[in-house]
C-alpha positions in Angstrom: 17.8 -21.4 -10.4 21.4 -22.1 -9.7 23.4 -18.9 -10.3 25.4 -20.4 -13.2 22.2 -21.6 -14.9 20.5 -18.2 -14.3 23.5 -16.3 -15.7 23.5 -18.5 -18.8 19.8 -18.0 -19.3 20.1 -14.3 -18.9 23.0 -14.3 -21.5 20.9 -16.2 -24.0 17.9 -13.9 -23.4 20.1 -10.8 -24.0 21.5 -12.4 -27.1 18.0 -12.9 -28.5 17.1 -9.2 -27.8 14.2 -10.3 -25.7 15.3 -9.0 -22.3 13.2 -5.8 -22.3 10.0 -7.8 -23.2 10.8 -10.5 -20.6 11.4 -7.9 -17.8 8.1 -6.1 -18.6 6.1 -9.3 -18.8 7.7 -10.4 -15.5 6.6 -7.2 -13.8 3.1 -7.4 -15.3 2.7 -11.0 -14.0 4.0 -10.0 -10.6 1.6 -7.1 -10.5 -1.3 -9.5 -11.4 -0.3 -11.8 -8.4 -0.3 -8.9 -5.9 -3.4 -7.3 -7.4 -5.3 -10.5 -6.9 -4.1 -10.8 -3.3 -5.1 -7.2 -2.6 -8.6 -7.9 -4.0 -8.9 -10.9 -1.7 -7.9 -8.9 1.3 -10.5 -6.1 0.5 -13.2 -8.8 0.0 -12.5 -10.1 3.5 -9.7 -12.8 3.4 -7.5 -12.3 6.4 -4.1 -11.1 5.2 -2.4 -13.8 7.4 -4.0 -16.4 5.1 -2.3 -14.9 2.1 1.2 -15.2 3.7 2.0 -18.7 2.4 0.9 -17.6 -1.1 2.9 -14.3 -1.2 6.1 -14.8 0.7 7.6 -17.0 -2.1 6.9 -14.0 -4.4 9.0 -11.5 -2.5 12.0 -11.8 -4.8 9.8 -11.4 -7.8 8.3 -8.3 -6.2 11.8 -6.9 -5.6 12.9 -7.6 -9.2 9.7 -6.2 -10.7 10.0 -3.0 -8.6 13.7 -2.6 -9.7 12.8 -2.8 -13.3 9.6 -0.8 -13.2 11.2 2.1 -11.3 14.3 2.0 -13.6 15.1 4.2 -16.6 13.6 1.6 -19.0 10.8 0.6 -16.8 7.2 1.7 -16.2 6.4 4.0 -13.3 2.7 3.2 -13.4 3.6 -0.5 -12.7 6.0 0.4 -10.0 3.4 2.6 -8.2 0.7 0.0 -8.6 3.0 -2.8 -7.3 3.8 -0.8 -4.2 0.2 -0.1 -3.5 -1.0 -3.7 -4.1 1.8 -5.2 -2.0 1.7 -2.9 0.9 -1.8 -1.3 1.4 -3.9 -3.3 3.9 -1.3 -6.1 4.4 2.1 -4.4 4.6 2.6 -5.3 8.3 3.1 -8.9 7.3 6.2 -7.9 5.3 7.6 -5.8 8.1 10.4 -8.2 9.1 11.4 -9.0 5.5 10.9 -5.7 3.9 10.8 -2.8 6.4 13.9 -0.9 5.2 13.1 -1.7 1.5 9.5 -0.6 1.9 10.7 2.8 3.3 13.2 3.2 0.5 10.7 2.4 -2.2 8.2 4.8 -0.6 10.8 7.6 -0.8 11.8 6.7 -4.4 8.3 6.6 -5.7 6.6 9.5 -3.9 8.0 12.2 -6.2 6.9 10.3 -9.2 3.2 10.2 -8.4 1.6 13.2 -10.2 -1.6 14.1 -11.9 -0.8 11.9 -14.9 -1.0 8.8 -12.7 -4.4 7.0 -12.9 -6.4 8.1 -9.9 -7.1 4.6 -8.4 -3.5 3.7 -8.5 -2.4 7.0 -7.0 -5.0 6.8 -4.3 -3.9 3.3 -3.2 -0.3 4.3 -3.3 -0.9 7.3 -1.0 -2.9 5.2 1.4 -0.1 2.6 1.6 2.3 5.4 2.3 0.1 6.8 5.0 -0.3 3.4 6.7 3.4 2.7 6.5 4.9 6.1 7.3 3.0 6.9 10.5 5.9 6.0 12.8 8.9 7.3 10.9 7.4 10.4 9.3 3.9 11.3 10.7 3.7 14.7 9.0 4.3 13.1 5.6 1.9 10.3 6.5 -0.8 12.8 7.3 -0.2 14.6 4.0 -0.3 11.2 2.2 -3.6 10.3 3.9 -5.2 13.6 2.8 -4.0 13.0 -0.8 -5.7 9.5 -0.6 -8.9 11.0 0.8 -9.1 13.6 -2.0 -8.5 11.0 -4.7 -10.8 8.3 -3.3 -13.6 10.9 -2.8 -13.2 12.1 -6.4 -13.5 8.5 -7.5 -16.6 7.9 -5.4 -14.8 5.1 -3.6 -16.4 4.9 -0.2 -14.3 2.1 1.1 -11.1 3.7 0.1 -12.2 7.0 1.6 -13.1 5.3 4.8 -9.6 3.6 5.0 -7.9 6.9 4.3 -9.8 8.8 7.0 -8.9 5.9 9.3 -5.2 6.2 8.5 -5.4 10.0 9.0 -7.1 9.7 12.4 -4.5 7.3 13.7 -1.5 9.3 12.5 -2.9 12.6 14.0 -3.6 10.8 17.4 0.0 9.6 17.5 1.4 13.1 17.3 -1.0 14.6 19.8 -3.3 16.5 17.4 -6.3 15.1 19.2 -9.0 17.4 18.1 -8.1 16.9 14.5 -7.9 13.1 15.1 -11.4 13.1 16.6 -12.7 15.0 13.6 -11.1 12.5 11.3 -12.6 9.7 13.4 -16.0 11.3 13.0 -15.6 11.3 9.2 -14.6 7.7 9.3 -17.6 6.7 11.4 -19.9 8.4 8.9 -18.5 6.2 6.1 -18.4 2.9 8.1 -20.5 0.1 6.6 -21.5 -2.8 8.9 -21.5 -5.2 5.9 -17.7 -4.7 5.3 -15.4 -7.6 6.2 -15.1 -8.3 9.9 -11.3 -7.8 10.0 -11.7 -4.3 8.5 -14.3 -3.4 11.1 -12.2 -4.8 13.9 -9.2 -2.7 12.8 -11.4 0.3 12.8 -12.8 -0.4 16.3 -9.2 -0.8 17.5 -8.1 2.4 15.9 -11.1 4.3 17.3 -10.3 3.1 20.8 -6.7 4.3 20.4 -7.8 7.7 19.1 -10.4 8.2 21.9 -8.0 7.1 24.6 -5.3 9.5 23.4 -7.9 12.3 23.4 -9.2 11.3 26.9 -12.7 10.8 25.4 -13.5 7.1 25.9 -17.2 7.9 26.1 -17.2 8.5 22.4 
């Protein structure tokens, strides 16, 4: 909308007392959009194919996160939004959202506790592990371990596999090669050949990196 039109609409919304409801509904609808996209990725759709669908929603994502993480918002929605938007597809937002992603990661990490639904928390920690490996590998390793524990408790083999994969990669990047190889072994045990090709291709790439770092290409 034009700024003047938007300002007028917001004034009328506030005058009617409907702003809180509208902000919550906007965040819920934005979450539905990104949850659907995340499901499509997990089922095998290449995340690049989702780019035209999701890039126009970035400002909605920003606005929904601002409300959900605010004093009158809903932290469950904020954590779920971060996980749905970033896990498994966050590299496509790197140019547009790199600094914002890091900031939201730091804002939301302290808010994820035992009261958060396990599936939402697990995906959040996995997203943090995938995103934080370069800037904060120690935190990323801790985040991956949190995701592993939660996904294991949920009986989610795919999520556990992805979390061990994230841990193996982070450990290899900081030279903890023996631990990285053990994490790789755990990942291999969970690997399922029926999973989407792009998931398996990412795993093969990661496994090659870990083994090369450890000087164990025969593995």
